C-alpha positions as CSV (number, residue, x, y, z in Angstrom):
1,M,-46.8,7.8,42.3
2,T,-46.7,5.9,39.5
3,V,-44.1,6.1,37.1
4,A,-47.1,6.8,35.3
5,S,-48.8,10.1,36.9
6,H,-45.1,11.5,37.5
7,L,-44.3,10.8,33.5
8,Q,-47.6,13.2,33.3
9,E,-46.7,15.5,36.2
10,L,-43.1,16.6,34.2
11,R,-45.2,17.6,31.0
12,R,-47.6,19.4,32.4
13,K,-44.6,21.6,33.7
14,H,-43.0,21.4,30.6
15,D,-45.9,22.2,28.5
16,H,-46.7,25.1,31.0
17,L,-43.0,26.1,30.7
18,S,-43.3,26.4,27.0
19,D,-46.3,28.6,27.5
20,M,-44.5,30.9,29.9
21,V,-41.1,31.2,27.6
22,E,-43.6,31.8,24.2
23,Q,-45.2,35.1,27.2
24,A,-41.8,36.1,28.1
25,Q,-40.5,36.0,24.0
26,R,-43.5,38.3,23.1
27,S,-42.9,41.5,26.0
28,P,-40.9,43.2,24.9
29,A,-40.3,44.1,28.4
30,S,-38.7,40.4,29.5
31,D,-35.3,40.1,31.4
32,A,-33.5,37.9,28.7
33,L,-31.9,36.1,31.6
34,K,-35.0,34.6,33.0
35,I,-35.6,33.3,29.3
36,A,-33.3,31.8,29.2
37,D,-33.6,30.5,33.2
38,L,-37.1,29.6,31.9
39,K,-35.4,27.2,29.2
40,K,-33.2,25.6,31.2
41,Q,-35.6,24.6,33.5
42,K,-37.7,23.1,31.1
43,L,-34.5,21.2,29.1
44,R,-33.9,19.1,32.8
45,L,-37.5,18.5,33.0
46,K,-37.5,17.2,29.6
47,E,-34.2,15.4,30.1
48,E,-36.0,14.1,33.4
49,I,-39.3,12.8,30.8
50,T,-36.2,11.5,28.4
51,R,-34.6,10.1,31.2
52,L,-38.0,8.5,32.7
53,S,-39.5,7.2,29.5
54,Q,-36.8,5.3,28.6
55,G,-36.5,3.3,31.7
């Protein structure tokens, strides 16, 4: 897998997590811990994207 294709996949996963966070925040039955976990996953992906983009 090339770096470019890996970055593309990471961005796709990041966007998917963003959608999941938005949906969870709109739902009154959402678990705050689940939302926090999704946000942490999203942050890890963002950090990985940044690291790979700079290298």
